[in-house]
All heavy atoms as an XYZ file, in Angstrom:
837
protein
N       2.729      5.173     -3.489
C       1.580      5.308     -2.631
C       0.720      4.062     -2.791
O       0.515      3.572     -3.888
C       0.774      6.548     -3.030
C      -0.520      6.666     -2.268
S      -1.487      8.166     -2.551
C      -2.060      7.944     -4.201
N       0.217      3.579     -1.708
C      -0.679      2.435     -1.719
C      -2.010      2.855     -1.125
O      -2.054      3.463     -0.061
C      -0.091      1.276     -0.888
O       1.180      0.934     -1.426
C      -1.007      0.073     -0.911
N      -3.080      2.541     -1.832
C      -4.428      2.805     -1.333
C      -5.101      1.446     -1.148
O      -5.216      0.674     -2.093
C      -5.242      3.674     -2.306
C      -4.580      5.043     -2.447
C      -6.685      3.818     -1.818
C      -5.254      5.948     -3.448
N      -5.498      1.160      0.071
C      -6.186     -0.089      0.373
C      -7.693      0.128      0.298
O      -8.186      1.253      0.378
C      -5.803     -0.580      1.774
C      -4.350     -0.952      1.894
C      -3.436     -0.059      2.422
C      -3.903     -2.199      1.474
C      -2.087     -0.399      2.528
C      -2.568     -2.554      1.572
C      -1.666     -1.644      2.101
O      -0.355     -1.979      2.203
N      -8.434     -0.958      0.139
C      -9.888     -0.866      0.107
C     -10.380     -0.079      1.308
O     -10.011     -0.348      2.441
C     -10.540     -2.257      0.123
C     -10.289     -3.061     -1.116
C      -9.510     -4.200     -1.085
C     -10.829     -2.664     -2.337
C      -9.280     -4.944     -2.234
C     -10.604     -3.395     -3.485
C      -9.834     -4.531     -3.428
O      -9.601     -5.248     -4.569
N     -11.203      0.916      1.051
C     -11.766      1.733      2.117
C     -11.003      3.019      2.376
O     -11.561      3.974      2.899
N      -9.705      3.062      2.014
C      -8.923      4.286      2.234
C      -9.513      5.470      1.483
O      -9.479      6.600      1.960
C      -7.464      4.108      1.783
C      -6.646      3.255      2.721
O      -7.157      2.913      3.815
O      -5.506      2.942      2.365
N     -10.049      5.225      0.296
C     -10.556      6.309     -0.538
C     -11.790      6.991      0.053
O     -12.190      8.048     -0.418
C     -10.832      5.816     -1.961
C     -12.086      4.968     -2.110
C     -11.931      3.513     -1.659
O     -10.877      3.127     -1.124
O     -12.904      2.755     -1.844
N     -12.375      6.396      1.087
C     -13.521      7.042      1.758
C     -13.239      7.257      3.237
O     -14.126      7.641      3.997
C     -14.834      6.240      1.568
C     -14.717      4.831      2.153
C     -15.253      6.214      0.101
C     -16.037      4.094      2.285
N     -12.005      7.006      3.669
C     -11.651      7.207      5.071
C     -12.216      6.146      5.982
O     -12.391      6.367      7.183
N     -12.495      4.963      5.429
C     -13.077      3.883      6.220
C     -12.082      3.426      7.287
O     -10.891      3.322      7.033
C     -13.420      2.709      5.303
C     -14.517      1.822      5.858
O     -15.081      2.171      6.906
O     -14.803      0.801      5.235
N     -12.568      3.161      8.462
C     -11.713      2.691      9.537
C     -12.483      1.709     10.402
O     -13.653      1.893     10.685
C     -11.236      3.850     10.407
C     -10.328      3.394     11.527
C      -9.810      4.523     12.395
O     -10.169      5.674     12.151
O      -9.053      4.229     13.327
N     -11.793      0.664     10.785
C     -12.337     -0.295     11.734
C     -11.510     -0.137     13.005
O     -10.413     -0.673     13.103
C     -12.256     -1.740     11.191
C     -12.812     -2.721     12.213
C     -12.989     -1.850      9.863
N     -11.996      0.637     13.966
C     -11.192      0.879     15.162
C     -11.000     -0.379     15.992
O     -11.818     -1.294     15.957
C     -11.999      1.923     15.931
C     -13.381      1.846     15.394
C     -13.289      1.289     14.006
N      -9.885     -0.411     16.694
C      -9.649     -1.495     17.627
C      -8.928     -2.699     17.057
O      -8.710     -3.668     17.764
N      -8.579     -2.670     15.761
C      -7.793     -3.755     15.190
C      -6.335     -3.387     15.431
O      -5.785     -2.527     14.780
C      -8.062     -3.943     13.683
C      -7.227     -5.076     13.125
C      -9.543     -4.194     13.455
N      -5.717     -3.998     16.415
C      -4.397     -3.572     16.880
C      -3.358     -4.646     16.590
O      -3.613     -5.827     16.758
C      -4.436     -3.270     18.396
C      -3.077     -2.876     18.909
C      -5.454     -2.170     18.680
N      -2.200     -4.192     16.139
C      -1.069     -5.084     15.921
C       0.135     -4.559     16.676
O       0.079     -3.521     17.331
N       1.238     -5.287     16.586
C       2.449     -4.837     17.254
C       3.644     -5.106     16.356
O       3.724     -6.146     15.700
C       2.642     -5.552     18.590
C       3.810     -5.042     19.379
S       3.860     -5.818     21.001
C       5.426     -5.214     21.565
N       4.559     -4.128     16.292
C       5.822     -4.314     15.583
C       6.936     -3.744     16.446
O       6.728     -3.455     17.622
C       5.780     -3.676     14.194
C       5.581     -2.180     14.234
O       5.762     -1.527     15.259
N       5.206     -1.603     13.103
N       8.115     -3.562     15.865
C       9.253     -3.083     16.657
C       9.022     -1.691     17.230
O       9.661     -1.308     18.205
C      10.523     -3.081     15.810
O      10.366     -2.216     14.701
N       8.089     -0.932     16.654
C       7.777      0.402     17.157
C       6.698      0.408     18.223
O       6.309      1.451     18.724
N       6.171     -0.750     18.544
C       5.111     -0.834     19.546
C       3.784     -1.179     18.906
O       3.721     -1.709     17.804
N       2.719     -0.842     19.590
C       1.378     -1.135     19.092
C       0.946     -0.113     18.057
O       1.328      1.049     18.103
C       0.367     -1.141     20.247
C       0.521     -2.342     21.143
C       1.236     -2.265     22.330
C      -0.049     -3.560     20.786
C       1.389     -3.374     23.143
C       0.097     -4.677     21.594
C       0.818     -4.575     22.768
O       0.963     -5.675     23.561
N       0.125     -0.544     17.102
C      -0.426      0.338     16.086
C      -1.838     -0.117     15.739
O      -2.174     -1.290     15.889
C       0.459      0.366     14.837
C       0.597     -0.991     14.165
C      -0.266     -1.365     13.144
C       1.571     -1.896     14.565
C      -0.158     -2.597     12.531
C       1.693     -3.134     13.965
C       0.831     -3.477     12.945
O       0.932     -4.703     12.341
N      -2.648      0.818     15.266
C      -4.010      0.530     14.829
C      -3.934      0.086     13.375
O      -3.550      0.864     12.507
C      -4.879      1.776     14.986
C      -6.332      1.533     14.612
O      -6.684      0.402     14.249
O      -7.112      2.506     14.676
N      -4.246     -1.148     13.084
C      -4.132     -1.704     11.745
C      -5.523     -2.018     11.207
O      -6.077     -3.074     11.446
C      -3.269     -2.968     11.789
C      -3.116     -3.601     10.428
O      -3.424     -2.943      9.418
O      -2.687     -4.767     10.370
N      -6.083     -1.091     10.443
C      -7.434     -1.272      9.938
C      -7.461     -1.588      8.446
O      -8.492     -1.524      7.810
C      -8.278     -0.029     10.213
C      -7.760      1.181      9.454
O      -6.590      1.247      9.111
N      -8.618      2.135      9.180
N      -6.341     -1.942      7.868
C      -6.247     -2.132      6.432
C      -7.127     -3.289      5.965
O      -7.021     -4.406      6.477
C      -4.779     -2.365      6.027
C      -4.661     -2.661      4.552
C      -3.941     -1.159      6.408
N      -7.987     -2.999      4.982
C      -8.786     -4.011      4.283
C      -9.635     -4.871      5.217
O      -9.861     -6.038      4.962
C      -7.892     -4.893      3.416
N     -10.106     -4.302      6.293
C     -10.932     -5.089      7.203
C     -12.360     -4.554      7.298
O     -13.099     -4.925      8.175
C     -10.290     -5.115      8.591
C      -9.034     -5.949      8.612
C      -8.467     -6.026     10.003
N      -7.366     -6.949     10.056
C      -6.116     -6.653      9.764
N      -5.810     -5.427      9.387
N      -5.166     -7.552      9.840
N     -12.710     -3.666      6.395
C     -14.078     -3.157      6.402
C     -14.932     -4.017      5.470
O     -14.445     -4.973      4.860
C     -14.108     -1.688      5.963
O     -13.828     -1.589      4.580
N     -16.174     -3.638      5.316
C     -17.081     -4.408      4.470
C     -16.901     -4.114      2.982
O     -17.618     -4.647      2.152
C     -18.533     -4.153      4.883
C     -18.953     -2.716      4.677
O     -18.193     -1.892      4.152
N     -20.155     -2.390      5.105
N     -15.954     -3.252      2.633
C     -15.693     -2.967      1.229
C     -16.773     -2.130      0.572
O     -17.066     -2.290     -0.603
N     -17.374     -1.248      1.325
C     -18.457     -0.391      0.830
C     -18.015      0.331     -0.445
O     -16.953      0.954     -0.487
C     -18.798      0.638      1.914
C     -19.852      1.633      1.533
C     -20.081      2.667      2.640
O     -19.468      2.604      3.698
N     -20.968      3.595      2.386
N     -18.823      0.248     -1.516
C     -18.486      0.914     -2.770
C     -19.553      1.904     -3.225
O     -19.429      2.521     -4.275
C     -18.215     -0.106     -3.901
C     -19.452     -0.974     -4.150
C     -16.987     -0.938     -3.594
C     -19.346     -1.852     -5.376
N     -20.595      2.072     -2.435
C     -21.641      3.039     -2.759
C     -22.360      3.413     -1.465
O     -22.084      2.862     -0.403
C     -22.631      2.465     -3.769
O     -23.291      1.346     -3.221
N     -23.282      4.370     -1.562
C     -24.047      4.779     -0.397
C     -23.225      5.546      0.616
O     -23.450      5.451      1.819
N     -22.263      6.341      0.123
C     -21.391      7.101      1.010
C     -22.111      8.273      1.642
O     -23.006      8.857      1.031
C     -20.193      7.649      0.235
C     -19.433      6.620     -0.550
C     -19.032      6.868     -1.834
C     -19.103      5.397      0.009
C     -18.314      5.942     -2.558
C     -18.386      4.448     -0.704
C     -17.991      4.729     -1.998
N     -21.694      8.656      2.859
C     -22.186      9.906      3.415
C     -21.423     11.047      2.724
O     -20.520     10.800      1.918
C     -22.074      9.947      4.938
C     -20.652      9.939      5.469
O     -19.735     10.454      4.798
O     -20.446      9.419      6.587
N     -21.762     12.297      3.024
C     -21.172     13.419      2.285
C     -19.662     13.521      2.498
O     -18.914     13.835      1.560
C     -21.859     14.738      2.647
O     -21.685     15.032      4.015
N     -19.174     13.238      3.699
C     -17.730     13.282      3.943
C     -17.012     12.183      3.167
O     -15.956     12.417      2.583
C     -17.414     13.149      5.434
C     -17.791     14.378      6.219
O     -17.823     15.480      5.695
N     -18.080     14.185      7.500
N     -17.573     10.992      3.160
C     -16.977      9.889      2.418
C     -16.958     10.197      0.914
O     -15.966      9.948      0.238
C     -17.742      8.590      2.662
C     -17.584      8.033      4.053
C     -18.525      6.868      4.310
O     -19.664      6.842      3.830
N     -18.045      5.897      5.084
N     -18.056     10.769      0.414
C     -18.131     11.089     -1.014
C     -17.111     12.157     -1.389
O     -16.446     12.060     -2.416
C     -19.545     11.552     -1.392
C     -19.738     11.712     -2.895
C     -19.635     10.380     -3.625
O     -20.319      9.425     -3.297
N     -18.761     10.317     -4.622
N     -16.962     13.187     -0.532
C     -15.969     14.239     -0.797
C     -14.562     13.655     -0.848
O     -13.775     13.985     -1.745
C     -16.031     15.331      0.271
C     -17.256     16.213      0.159
O     -17.959     16.151     -0.882
O     -17.529     16.958      1.123
N     -14.231     12.785      0.111
C     -12.900     12.175      0.130
C     -12.721     11.261     -1.082
O     -11.672     11.275     -1.736
C     -12.674     11.408      1.429
C     -11.306     10.761      1.603
C     -10.186     11.793      1.473
C     -11.227     10.050      2.946
N     -13.723     10.489     -1.402
C     -13.680      9.609     -2.575
C     -13.400     10.413     -3.842
O     -12.533     10.048     -4.651
C     -15.008      8.854     -2.704
C     -15.114      8.033     -3.936
N     -15.554      8.558     -5.133
C     -14.832      6.719     -4.166
C     -15.547      7.617     -6.052
N     -15.112      6.501     -5.488
N     -14.109     11.521     -4.017
C     -13.942     12.352     -5.215
C     -12.550     12.985     -5.253
O     -11.933     13.071     -6.317
C     -15.021     13.431     -5.282
C     -16.415     12.846     -5.471
O     -16.536     11.635     -5.780
O     -17.387     13.603     -5.289
N     -12.042     13.405     -4.099
C     -10.707     13.996     -4.027
C      -9.633     12.962     -4.380
O      -8.724     13.238     -5.172
C     -10.471     14.571     -2.630
C      -9.118     15.200     -2.449
C      -8.787     16.391     -3.101
C      -8.162     14.604     -1.650
C      -7.538     16.969     -2.949
C      -6.909     15.183     -1.495
C      -6.606     16.363     -2.142
O      -5.366     16.922     -1.985
N      -9.740     11.760     -3.831
C      -8.778     10.699     -4.134
C      -8.846     10.353     -5.625
O      -7.814     10.135     -6.274
C      -9.011      9.461     -3.250
C      -8.196      8.260     -3.729
C      -8.686      9.780     -1.798
N     -10.039     10.333     -6.200
C     -10.182     10.053     -7.632
C      -9.467     11.121     -8.460
O      -8.794     10.795     -9.450
C     -11.662      9.982     -8.013
N      -9.576     12.387     -8.062
C      -8.864     13.463     -8.768
C      -7.359     13.271     -8.665
O      -6.626     13.435     -9.647
C      -9.248     14.836     -8.203
C     -10.622     15.290     -8.592
C     -10.924     16.654     -7.972
C     -12.357     17.044     -8.208
N     -12.694     18.325     -7.583
N      -6.872     12.935     -7.485
C      -5.434     12.699     -7.310
C      -4.960     11.535     -8.177
O      -3.878     11.602     -8.785
C      -5.110     12.421     -5.843
C      -5.260     13.579     -4.876
C      -4.948     13.114     -3.448
C      -4.364     14.749     -5.255
N      -5.725     10.469     -8.238
C      -5.341      9.321     -9.060
C      -5.353      9.671    -10.543
O      -4.518      9.184    -11.312
C      -6.253      8.125     -8.771
C      -6.123      7.589     -7.345
S      -4.424      7.228     -6.830
C      -4.029      5.869     -7.908
N      -6.269     10.545    -10.972
C      -6.278     10.995    -12.362
C      -5.031     11.816    -12.678
O      -4.441     11.668    -13.748
C      -7.543     11.794    -12.672
C      -8.745     10.904    -12.854
O      -8.622      9.756    -13.271
N      -9.923     11.416    -12.529
N      -4.615     12.694    -11.752
C      -3.382     13.466    -11.938
C      -2.206     12.509    -12.054
O      -1.342     12.654    -12.926
C      -3.168     14.467    -10.783
C      -1.774     15.066    -10.826
C      -4.219     15.574    -10.839
N      -2.162     11.513    -11.193
C      -1.085     10.513    -11.229
C      -1.061      9.797    -12.579
O      -0.004      9.571    -13.159
C      -1.281      9.505    -10.095
C      -0.216      8.440    -10.020
C      -0.551      7.440     -8.893
N       0.468      6.455     -8.726
C       0.541      5.314     -9.401
N      -0.381      5.035    -10.302
N       1.518      4.460     -9.179
N      -2.214      9.421    -13.093
C      -2.284      8.729    -14.385
C      -1.822      9.622    -15.532
O      -1.237      9.153    -16.499
C      -3.698      8.228    -14.655
C      -4.056      7.037    -13.808
O      -3.193      6.333    -13.302
N      -5.353      6.802    -13.640
N      -2.106     10.918    -15.442
C      -1.748     11.859    -16.509
C      -0.266     12.229    -16.485
O       0.249     12.758    -17.468
C      -2.587     13.131    -16.387
C      -4.053     12.919    -16.661
C      -4.896     14.119    -16.257
O      -4.381     15.174    -15.927
N      -6.209     13.945    -16.268
N       0.419     11.986    -15.379
C       1.822     12.378    -15.221
C       2.642     11.183    -14.725
O       2.916     11.059    -13.529
C       1.945     13.553    -14.247
C       1.175     14.752    -14.679
N       1.615     15.601    -15.667
C      -0.019     15.234    -14.284
C       0.732     16.560    -15.856
N      -0.271     16.351    -15.029
N       3.070     10.318    -15.658
C       3.826      9.127    -15.262
C       5.083      9.429    -14.440
O       5.537      8.572    -13.689
C       4.189      8.467    -16.596
C       3.145      8.946    -17.548
C       2.811     10.334    -17.097
N       5.618     10.619    -14.557
C       6.798     10.972    -13.758
C       6.511     10.845    -12.266
O       7.422     10.595    -11.480
C       7.260     12.393    -14.084
N       5.263     10.991    -11.857
C       4.929     10.886    -10.443
C       5.175      9.488     -9.896
O       5.458      9.316     -8.720
C       3.476     11.298    -10.191
C       3.196     12.790    -10.315
C       1.703     13.047    -10.282
C       3.902     13.551     -9.197
N       5.084      8.482    -10.739
C       5.239      7.120    -10.239
C       6.402      6.357    -10.843
O       6.782      5.318    -10.322
C       3.945      6.321    -10.392
C       3.356      6.289    -11.758
C       2.521      7.218    -12.306
C       3.527      5.268    -12.735
N       2.168      6.854    -13.577
C       2.774      5.653    -13.870
C       4.234      4.085    -12.786
C       2.706      4.886    -15.020
C       4.169      3.327    -13.945
C       3.412      3.725    -15.038
N       7.003      6.848    -11.925
C       8.146      6.121    -12.468
C       9.300      7.029    -12.860
O      10.273      6.585    -13.446
C       7.732      5.253    -13.647
C       7.362      6.031    -14.886
C       7.102      5.089    -16.048
N       6.709      5.858    -17.219
C       5.875      5.450    -18.131
N       5.333      4.256    -18.042
N       5.572      6.212    -19.152
N       9.207      8.289    -12.536
C      10.252      9.228    -12.924
C      11.425      9.265    -11.972
O      11.387      8.724    -10.875
N      12.489      9.901    -12.449
C      13.635     10.160    -11.589
C      13.262     11.261    -10.611
O      12.551     12.205    -10.955
C      14.837     10.604    -12.427
C      15.344      9.484    -13.326
O      15.268      8.319    -12.918
O      15.814      9.795    -14.441
N      13.774     11.149     -9.382
C      13.387     12.074     -8.317
C      14.592     12.849     -7.817
O      15.642     12.278     -7.564
C      12.769     11.292     -7.156
C      12.360     12.150     -5.980
C      11.861     11.301     -4.830
N      12.928     10.581     -4.173
C      13.690     11.090     -3.200
N      13.508     12.328     -2.785
N      14.636     10.372     -2.643
N      14.385     14.167     -7.700
C      15.366     15.026     -7.053
C      14.656     15.770     -5.936
O      13.673     16.475     -6.191
C      15.963     16.055     -8.049
O      16.570     15.348     -9.121
C      16.981     16.946     -7.365
N      15.134     15.604     -4.715
C      14.509     16.299     -3.590
C      14.852     17.788     -3.643
O      15.998     18.171     -3.799
C      14.971     15.699     -2.267
C      14.306     16.364     -1.096
O      14.943     17.064     -0.328
N      13.011     16.176     -0.961
N      13.835     18.636     -3.542
C      14.022     20.081     -3.557
C      13.941     20.676     -2.162
O      14.672     21.590     -1.829
C      12.962     20.736     -4.463
C      12.949     20.257     -5.913
C      11.770     20.854     -6.650
C      14.260     20.581     -6.602
N      13.016     20.192     -1.368
C      12.859     20.630      0.018
C      12.586     19.387      0.849
O      11.655     18.648      0.580
C      11.681     21.613      0.193
C      11.862     22.862     -0.664
C      11.522     22.001      1.664
C      10.641     23.773     -0.685
N      13.387     19.172      1.866
C      13.181     18.012      2.708
C      13.622     18.250      4.134
O      13.505     17.389      4.976
N      14.111     19.436      4.390
C      14.613     19.726      5.728
C      13.621     20.520      6.564
O      13.909     20.886      7.680
C      15.944     20.469      5.649
C      15.846     21.774      4.871
O      14.798     22.088      4.337
N      16.940     22.499      4.789
N      12.478     20.790      6.016
C      11.437     21.514      6.736
C      10.610     20.527      7.547
O      10.413     19.381      7.147
C      10.532     22.246      5.736
O       9.367     22.701      6.353
N      10.103     20.976      8.675
C       9.246     20.110      9.496
C       7.870     19.902      8.860
O       7.185     18.937      9.175
C       9.096     20.704     10.891
N       7.477     20.801      7.941
C       6.119     20.721      7.408
C       6.031     20.701      5.889
O       4.980     20.395      5.352
C       5.273     21.900      7.913
O       5.888     23.122      7.513
C       5.126     21.862      9.433
N       7.097     21.025      5.181
C       7.065     21.098      3.719
C       8.054     20.106      3.129
O       9.192     19.993      3.568
C       7.425     22.517      3.208
C       6.486     23.562      3.785
C       7.422     22.562      1.681
C       5.051     23.456      3.305
N       7.606     19.396      2.110
C       8.448     18.465      1.375
C       8.188     18.708     -0.099
O       7.038     18.866     -0.516
C       8.074     17.027      1.746
C       8.866     15.983      1.009
C      10.084     15.533      1.511
C       8.409     15.457     -0.184
C      10.821     14.577      0.839
C       9.139     14.502     -0.868
C      10.342     14.068     -0.358
O      11.065     13.131     -1.026
N       9.238     18.733     -0.930
C       9.062     18.946     -2.365
C      10.065     18.115     -3.151
O      11.229     17.999     -2.768
C       9.216     20.414     -2.715
N       9.605     17.535     -4.249
C      10.442     16.777     -5.168
C      10.218     17.273     -6.587
O       9.098     17.672     -6.947
C      10.064     15.290     -5.177
C      10.723     14.484     -4.087
O      11.626     15.009     -3.417
O      10.329     13.317     -3.917
N      11.262     17.206     -7.387
C      11.160     17.363     -8.832
C      11.180     15.960     -9.407
O      12.077     15.167     -9.102
C      12.340     18.171     -9.380
C      12.483     18.188    -10.910
C      11.287     18.893    -11.546
C      13.796     18.847    -11.309
N      10.181     15.627    -10.208
C      10.096     14.316    -10.834
C      10.226     14.503    -12.348
O       9.573     15.369    -12.923
C       8.761     13.651    -10.505
C       8.466     13.501     -9.016
C       9.212     12.374     -8.401
C       8.699     11.109     -8.955
N       8.572      9.959     -8.143
N      11.071     13.701    -12.979
C      11.320     13.814    -14.419
C      11.198     12.434    -15.046
O      11.778     11.466    -14.568
C      12.723     14.379    -14.714
C      12.907     15.739    -14.052
C      12.959     14.464    -16.222
C      14.312     16.289    -14.144
N      10.444     12.368    -16.153
C      10.286     11.131    -16.902
C      10.089     11.505    -18.361
O       9.201     12.303    -18.691
C       9.094     10.328    -16.376
C       9.044      8.894    -16.814
C       8.319      8.678    -18.114
O       7.418      9.462    -18.443
O       8.662      7.727    -18.820
N      10.931     10.978    -19.225
C      10.857     11.275    -20.673
C      10.822     12.776    -20.940
O       9.992     13.257    -21.709
C       9.640     10.594    -21.295
O       9.722      9.203    -21.135
N      11.681     13.520    -20.298
C      11.801     14.977    -20.462
C      10.574     15.760    -20.014
O      10.447     16.934    -20.321
C      12.159     15.346    -21.902
C      13.521     14.816    -22.286
O      14.448     14.836    -21.473
N      13.648     14.322    -23.502
N       9.664     15.125    -19.340
C       8.519     15.824    -18.755
C       8.787     15.987    -17.272
O       9.177     15.033    -16.596
C       7.223     15.067    -19.012
C       6.880     15.014    -20.478
C       5.532     14.447    -20.710
C       5.268     14.467    -22.207
N       3.937     14.051    -22.514
N       8.570     17.190    -16.773
C       8.889     17.504    -15.385
C       7.630     17.894    -14.625
O       6.745     18.540    -15.175
C       9.874     18.675    -15.315
C      11.182     18.411    -16.009
C      12.069     19.636    -15.972
C      13.373     19.395    -16.708
N      14.239     20.568    -16.681
N       7.602     17.507    -13.361
C       6.516     17.925    -12.480
C       7.101     18.090    -11.079
O       7.970     17.338    -10.657
C       5.338     16.921    -12.493
C       4.132     17.484    -11.736
C       5.763     15.574    -11.965
C       2.841     16.740    -12.018
N       6.660     19.132    -10.403
C       7.095     19.380     -9.033
C       5.974     18.935     -8.100
O       4.821     19.312     -8.280
C       7.433     20.868     -8.796
C       7.746     21.129     -7.333
C       8.608     21.277     -9.670
N       6.342     18.121     -7.133
C       5.416     17.586     -6.136
C       5.733     18.273     -4.815
O       6.858     18.210     -4.336
C       5.615     16.070     -6.027
C       4.977     15.429     -4.842
C       3.634     15.088     -4.861
C       5.707     15.171     -3.686
C       3.038     14.490     -3.759
C       5.113     14.566     -2.582
C       3.783     14.240     -2.638
O       3.191     13.648     -1.563
N       4.739     18.964     -4.237
C       4.933     19.664     -2.971
C       3.882     19.176     -1.983
O       2.701     19.086     -2.313
C       4.802     21.196     -3.146
C       4.990     21.908     -1.816
C       5.803     21.704     -4.177
N       4.326     18.871     -0.766
C       3.441     18.388      0.290
C       3.577     19.282      1.508
O       4.682     19.546      1.967
C       3.821     16.951      0.664
C       3.060     16.311      1.809
C       1.590     16.120      1.440
C       3.685     14.975      2.173
N       2.466     19.770      1.997
C       2.416     20.580      3.211
C       1.658     19.778      4.259
O       0.471     19.517      4.103
C       1.704     21.911      2.938
C       1.535     22.757      4.172
O       2.051     22.454      5.242
N       0.793     23.846      4.030
N       2.338     19.401      5.340
C       1.693     18.613      6.390
C       1.307     19.464      7.596
O       0.913     18.931      8.622
C       2.566     17.420      6.840
C       2.766     16.457      5.694
C       3.892     17.885      7.408
N       1.410     20.773      7.446
C       1.050     21.683      8.533
C      -0.463     21.849      8.598
O      -1.197     21.508      7.665
C       1.714     23.039      8.340
N      -0.933     22.399      9.693
C      -2.355     22.699      9.852
C      -2.742     24.013      9.186
O      -3.920     24.360      9.146
C      -2.718     22.773     11.339
C      -2.642     21.420     12.018
O      -2.802     20.389     11.327
O      -2.416     21.381     13.242
N      -1.763     24.754      8.673
C      -2.027     26.044      8.043
C      -1.449     26.062      6.631
O      -0.617     25.235      6.269
C      -1.399     27.165      8.878
O      -0.008     26.951      8.997
N      -1.906     27.023      5.832
C      -1.396     27.156      4.476
C       0.012     27.725      4.498
O       0.437     28.331      5.482
C      -2.305     28.067      3.632
O      -2.337     29.352      4.245
C      -3.701     27.505      3.514
N       0.709     27.508      3.411
C       2.085     27.971      3.307
C       2.372     28.308      1.851
O       1.798     27.700      0.945
C       3.041     26.891      3.795
O       4.358     27.355      3.782
N       3.256     29.249      1.627
C       3.710     29.598      0.283
C       5.110     29.042      0.093
O       5.977     29.227      0.947
C       3.714     31.128      0.083
O       2.385     31.607      0.261
C       4.203     31.482     -1.301
N       5.316     28.370     -1.013
C       6.620     27.778     -1.307
C       7.132     28.385     -2.612
O       6.411     28.438     -3.590
C       6.496     26.243     -1.461
C       7.814     25.622     -1.890
C       5.994     25.626     -0.174
N       8.365     28.836     -2.597
C       9.015     29.341     -3.795
C      10.170     28.420     -4.135
O      11.027     28.163     -3.294
C       9.543     30.777     -3.576
O       8.440     31.607     -3.192
C      10.182     31.315     -4.826
N      10.170     27.935     -5.371
C      11.232     27.050     -5.814
C      11.872     27.687     -7.034
O      11.203     27.968     -8.026
C      10.680     25.643     -6.159
C      10.093     25.016     -4.896
C      11.767     24.775     -6.763
C       9.385     23.715     -5.113
N      13.184     27.928     -6.933
C      13.912     28.553     -8.038
C      14.015     27.596     -9.209
O      14.240     26.404     -9.029
C      15.299     28.972     -7.568
N      13.840     28.120    -10.409
C      13.956     27.313    -11.614
C      15.417     26.990    -11.854
O      16.282     27.850    -11.721
C      13.365     28.064    -12.795
C      13.230     27.220    -14.018
C      12.487     27.937    -15.120
O      12.336     29.146    -15.093
N      12.013     27.192    -16.085
N      15.705     25.766    -12.233
C      17.087     25.334    -12.472
C      17.399     25.322    -13.929
O      16.689     25.010    -14.768
C      17.320     23.944    -11.891
C      17.210     23.941    -10.399
C      17.460     22.556     -9.894
N      17.330     22.571     -8.429
C      17.655     21.586     -7.673
N      18.139     20.485     -8.183
N      17.502     21.635     -6.372
């Protein structure tokens, strides 16, 4: 995962457009003023949430350097991996749906 300056608060500079083989895209990466304080409540909530996620990542090296086994990948909205590093295991589950979902993963 890559977090660019401003991503942690949802910063966006609209109208910065580029083009690649897939067509045009909005490319706002690292083009803001680099605001690091004075956030509105939505920016602060997102900042705090991203900080929590980064702390989880730091506490579980398997998330960024472990071996990966895909557990669920054929769903349109759910993705899950088992990550293992130095005999420590963590399951990563992502739900991209607009609604909550329950996932059951059998222990191996």
